[in-house]
Each structure stands twice: as structure tokens, then as C-alpha cells.
Wavefront OBJ file of the C-alpha trace (Angstrom):
o trace
v -13.637 2.152 3.741
v -14.081 2.618 0.157
v -11.014 4.376 -1.436
v -8.123 1.344 -1.389
v -4.908 2.115 -2.967
v -1.526 0.324 -3.593
v 1.549 2.398 -3.184
v 5.382 1.999 -4.101
v 7.753 4.737 -3.580
v 11.453 4.820 -3.459
v 14.390 6.491 -4.251
v 16.044 5.742 -7.620
v 19.420 4.904 -5.961
v 21.732 1.657 -5.969
v 21.604 -0.516 -2.789
v 19.195 -0.664 -0.189
v 15.778 1.305 0.043
v 14.651 0.077 3.222
v 15.232 3.246 5.226
v 13.594 5.321 2.230
v 10.740 3.050 2.258
v 10.560 3.067 6.202
v 10.220 7.135 5.740
v 7.485 6.975 2.970
v 5.184 4.426 5.787
v 5.766 6.445 8.561
v 4.660 9.614 7.042
v 1.233 7.815 6.601
v 0.941 7.566 10.143
v -0.595 11.244 10.018
v -3.610 10.452 8.164
v -6.554 8.729 8.670
v -5.736 5.524 6.705
v -4.791 2.271 7.359
v -2.399 0.663 5.986
v -0.287 -2.686 5.251
v 3.407 -2.797 3.688
v 4.083 -5.853 1.869
v 7.234 -6.700 0.016
v 6.371 -5.404 -3.195
v 4.242 -2.084 -2.070
v 1.488 -0.505 0.651
v -1.859 -0.996 0.531
v -3.672 1.927 1.855
v -7.202 2.182 2.974
v -8.813 5.813 3.355
v -12.547 6.781 3.466
v -12.258 8.693 0.465
v -9.427 9.921 -2.513
v -8.426 12.833 -1.026
v -7.520 11.542 2.197
v -5.674 8.767 0.142
v -4.199 11.241 -2.139
v -3.039 13.270 0.556
v -1.259 10.504 2.559
v 0.355 9.206 -0.885
v 1.958 12.772 -1.253
v 2.804 12.725 1.841
v 4.806 9.693 1.633
v 6.455 10.371 -2.029
v 7.799 13.867 -0.359
v 9.251 11.527 2.597
v 11.280 9.969 0.263
v 11.774 12.837 -1.540
v 13.434 14.527 1.085
v 16.850 12.108 1.273
v 16.848 11.268 -2.530
v 17.580 13.385 -5.842
v 14.727 11.360 -7.553
v 12.510 9.256 -6.477
v 9.955 6.718 -8.497
v 6.312 6.489 -6.923
v 3.805 4.225 -8.373
v 0.153 4.570 -7.075
v -2.851 2.267 -8.318
v -6.332 3.019 -6.677
v -9.596 1.712 -6.687
v -12.576 4.117 -5.846
v -15.488 1.973 -5.348
v -18.138 4.235 -4.958
v -21.043 2.352 -4.131
v -20.048 -0.039 -1.616
v -18.350 0.169 1.992
v -15.105 -2.648 1.240
v -11.877 -3.323 2.606
v -8.902 -4.773 1.241
v -9.269 -7.731 2.677
v -12.884 -8.186 1.900
v -11.488 -8.457 -1.442
v -8.860 -10.878 -0.789
v -11.874 -12.931 1.031
v -13.941 -12.846 -2.044
v -11.119 -14.783 -4.148
v -10.422 -17.278 -1.417
v -13.807 -18.131 -1.654
v -13.556 -18.761 -4.789
v -10.441 -20.837 -4.694
v -11.873 -22.703 -1.038
v -8.135 -22.225 1.128
v -5.863 -19.498 1.447
v -4.894 -17.096 -1.493
v -1.370 -17.920 -1.265
v 0.884 -21.180 -1.994
v 2.023 -23.680 0.685
v 5.632 -22.128 0.914
v 4.535 -18.690 1.416
v 2.488 -20.293 4.684
v 5.703 -22.021 5.760
v 4.992 -25.544 4.339
v 6.954 -28.006 2.965
l 1 2 3 4 5 6 7 8 9 10 11 12 13 14 15 16 17 18 19 20 21 22 23 24 25 26 27 28 29 30 31 32 33 34 35 36 37 38 39 40 41 42 43 44 45 46 47 48 49 50 51 52 53 54 55 56 57 58 59 60 61 62 63 64 65 66 67 68 69 70 71 72 73 74 75 76 77 78 79 80 81 82 83 84 85 86 87 88 89 90 91 92 93 94 95 96 97 98 99 100 101 102 103 104 105 106 107 108 109 110
């Protein structure tokens, strides 16, 4: 997959947004994408930008069904000459670090 996106969709409300975010993530299931949700957003991988845009639009609309106002942030890396997955990008950084790209605290260490 060569088109990688970072998506953050949230209603503009007070209080917990987790149910709204869950609706946005669930909307991705209807598309040919792979995704991983993190505390700050969702990484999405698709074969092309058309599929990525369709999936992210569905996620945006899924939140909009319940909220009067929705804030969406989308960042895309559309590397067209190389077939690369999101994990490959992290692996490259970890190779330079010669360790995992996270603190010991993130791994549950002392």
C-alpha cells in the first residue's frame, strides 16, 4: 500500500468523544483500507488516494450524523514510486535508533 494517511475526526463538544470516534473508526470497515487507532488519531493505509479519501469522508460523515460541528484533520503521504506500508516508516526510524521508537515508560518498563 502506498497511500498513508493520519486522520483525526472529532465532534466539537464538551466531554468524552470516544463514542463519536468509535463511529468514525467503524465507518472505515466498509473500505479496502488497513488502519490502526492511536490516542491522537488513526493511521490509514490504502492502495490509492481515491480509496483513502472515500474512507476518511465516511469517517467524517459518521461523526457528523450525531454532532452539530465536526473537526477533521487529514495528513496524507502518497508515495507513488514505492510500495511502502506505515510500519516500514517506523522500522526505518527504529533502525537508525537501534531500538524501539518509544520510551521505556510506553512499554510498561520502570
